[in-house]
Backbone bond lengths (Angstrom), bond angles and torsions (degrees), N, CA, C in turn:
res aa  C-N    CA-C-N  psi(-1)  N-CA   C-N-CA  omega(-1)  CA-C   N-CA-C  phi
1 M - - - 1.449 - - 1.585 106.86 -
2 P 1.362 114.20 123.59 1.475 117.86 -179.45 1.545 111.52 -69.21
3 A 1.331 117.39 150.36 1.421 122.69 177.91 1.519 109.90 -69.15
4 K 1.352 114.68 144.03 1.473 119.81 -179.43 1.527 108.35 -75.21
5 K 1.371 114.69 144.98 1.418 120.06 176.50 1.550 110.66 -70.77
6 K 1.294 118.35 155.62 1.439 120.68 -179.01 1.496 112.82 -60.33
7 S 1.354 117.62 -34.79 1.438 118.59 179.63 1.530 112.55 -69.29
8 Q 1.310 116.65 -24.60 1.487 118.27 176.85 1.516 112.32 -77.49
9 V 1.313 115.17 -31.27 1.463 117.55 -179.36 1.510 111.50 -76.58
10 N 1.356 121.54 -40.19 1.438 123.64 -176.87 1.510 112.35 -107.94
11 W 1.337 118.37 46.03 1.433 119.66 -177.04 1.502 114.76 -67.59
12 I 1.318 117.13 -21.49 1.453 121.67 -178.85 1.579 109.85 -69.45
13 A 1.297 115.29 -37.88 1.471 121.76 -178.76 1.500 109.39 -56.38
14 G 1.355 117.85 -37.69 1.454 121.02 -177.81 1.550 111.40 -90.69
15 A 1.304 119.46 -12.66 1.427 121.32 -176.78 1.520 113.28 -79.67
16 V 1.331 118.10 -30.17 1.449 120.91 -179.94 1.500 109.17 -93.73
17 K 1.358 116.88 99.48 1.446 120.64 -178.40 1.483 114.27 -76.13
18 H 1.360 114.40 -41.14 1.479 120.92 -173.43 1.561 107.46 -128.18
19 P 1.319 118.82 84.97 1.479 119.04 -179.72 1.515 112.52 -59.87
20 G 1.285 116.27 133.52 1.466 123.16 176.96 1.533 112.49 87.99
21 A 1.323 119.72 -4.16 1.438 120.39 178.42 1.529 114.36 -63.29
22 L 1.334 115.13 -44.87 1.423 119.61 -178.57 1.558 111.76 -66.01
23 T 1.318 116.26 -36.92 1.432 122.80 178.30 1.543 108.40 -65.31
24 A 1.300 117.08 -40.12 1.460 119.40 -178.62 1.566 111.35 -67.65
25 K 1.368 114.52 -36.50 1.455 118.19 175.66 1.521 111.42 -66.51
26 A 1.308 115.24 -38.89 1.500 120.63 177.00 1.489 111.85 -62.86
27 K 1.369 116.85 -40.99 1.481 121.18 178.97 1.537 110.01 -62.37
28 R 1.314 116.70 -42.12 1.458 120.30 -178.39 1.543 108.78 -66.28
29 A 1.341 117.02 -31.14 1.455 121.29 -178.65 1.545 110.11 -85.70
30 G 1.289 117.13 -8.43 1.490 119.41 -178.47 1.515 113.56 76.77
31 A 1.343 114.98 28.79 1.455 120.52 -175.49 1.554 112.07 -108.30
32 V 1.316 117.40 26.42 1.437 119.13 178.17 1.552 109.70 -110.95
33 T 1.342 113.56 133.31 1.438 118.51 -178.20 1.594 110.58 -73.40
34 K 1.344 115.73 173.82 1.447 119.05 176.84 1.540 109.08 -63.17
35 G 1.339 117.54 -32.61 1.465 122.06 -179.94 1.520 113.19 -72.46
36 G 1.289 118.65 -6.31 1.457 123.54 -178.72 1.493 117.41 89.72
37 T 1.290 117.18 7.12 1.482 121.73 -178.54 1.533 107.68 -97.34
38 I 1.349 113.10 159.68 1.437 120.34 -178.15 1.559 105.13 -84.59
39 K 1.344 117.34 139.76 1.472 121.19 178.60 1.479 109.82 -68.72
40 P 1.338 116.70 130.71 1.497 120.03 -177.81 1.517 114.34 -59.45
41 S 1.340 115.97 -31.52 1.468 119.41 179.68 1.524 110.83 -67.21
42 W 1.305 118.20 -38.70 1.435 120.95 177.78 1.519 111.71 -71.11
43 L 1.348 115.00 -36.63 1.452 120.81 178.43 1.517 111.23 -63.00
44 A 1.334 116.24 -43.01 1.475 123.30 178.47 1.515 110.90 -63.52
45 E 1.312 115.81 -41.35 1.485 121.70 -178.98 1.537 109.44 -65.12
46 Q 1.349 116.84 -42.90 1.424 120.44 -179.59 1.581 112.56 -70.85
47 A 1.291 115.92 -30.51 1.471 123.26 -178.48 1.549 109.70 -65.73
48 K 1.358 116.85 -28.03 1.502 119.26 -179.85 1.538 109.10 -77.08
49 K 1.297 119.90 -19.15 1.439 123.06 -177.45 1.540 111.33 -81.74
50 G 1.258 116.90 163.02 1.456 121.50 175.38 1.493 112.42 -92.28
51 G 1.267 118.67 -171.95 1.479 122.41 178.64 1.495 115.25 80.10
52 T 1.299 114.50 -168.46 1.429 121.70 -176.00 1.514 113.77 -66.40
53 T 1.348 116.88 -41.97 1.439 119.75 -178.62 1.487 109.17 -65.63
54 G 1.277 119.45 -38.43 1.473 125.01 179.19 1.508 110.57 -61.52
55 K 1.289 116.76 -45.72 1.445 122.99 177.58 1.534 110.84 -60.66
56 Q 1.344 116.93 -45.43 1.404 123.96 -176.41 1.600 108.21 -64.38
57 A 1.258 114.39 -41.56 1.529 120.57 -179.32 1.503 110.80 -67.03
58 R 1.317 116.98 -41.04 1.488 119.53 178.06 1.529 112.61 -66.74
59 L 1.349 115.34 -37.07 1.428 118.12 176.56 1.523 111.94 -69.09
60 A 1.303 115.74 -36.86 1.497 119.62 177.92 1.520 109.26 -62.69
61 Q 1.340 116.46 -39.91 1.463 119.66 -179.85 1.560 110.33 -67.01
62 T 1.313 115.42 -38.83 1.476 118.73 177.51 1.525 112.00 -64.97
63 L 1.330 115.22 -44.41 1.485 118.94 -178.92 1.511 111.38 -67.66
64 K 1.330 118.00 -31.27 1.439 121.33 178.11 1.555 110.86 -63.12
65 K 1.349 116.66 -39.44 1.412 122.46 177.21 1.536 111.45 -63.31
66 M 1.303 116.40 -28.69 1.504 120.79 -175.72 1.530 112.12 -87.01
67 K 1.357 118.11 -4.05 1.472 122.74 -174.04 1.520 108.84 -60.03
68 K 1.351 116.62 132.80 1.409 122.78 175.79 1.492 111.49 -72.39
69 K 1.289 116.53 147.27 1.464 119.46 -178.67 1.517 110.71 -110.46
């Protein structure tokens, strides 16, 4: 089995271009909980849309699934 390239191992580091941008958009929309997290319902709504916000929301949903417990 060939070794993985560095870009394949650390793809998340390059995926998040503007850290905090989605949270800022959620705050402006009033979709942030008291705990500081984005409401899942708002995230799902945005993920269905196109454009930059849609991409950010879909990535956030993907990264949430990868969260270590």
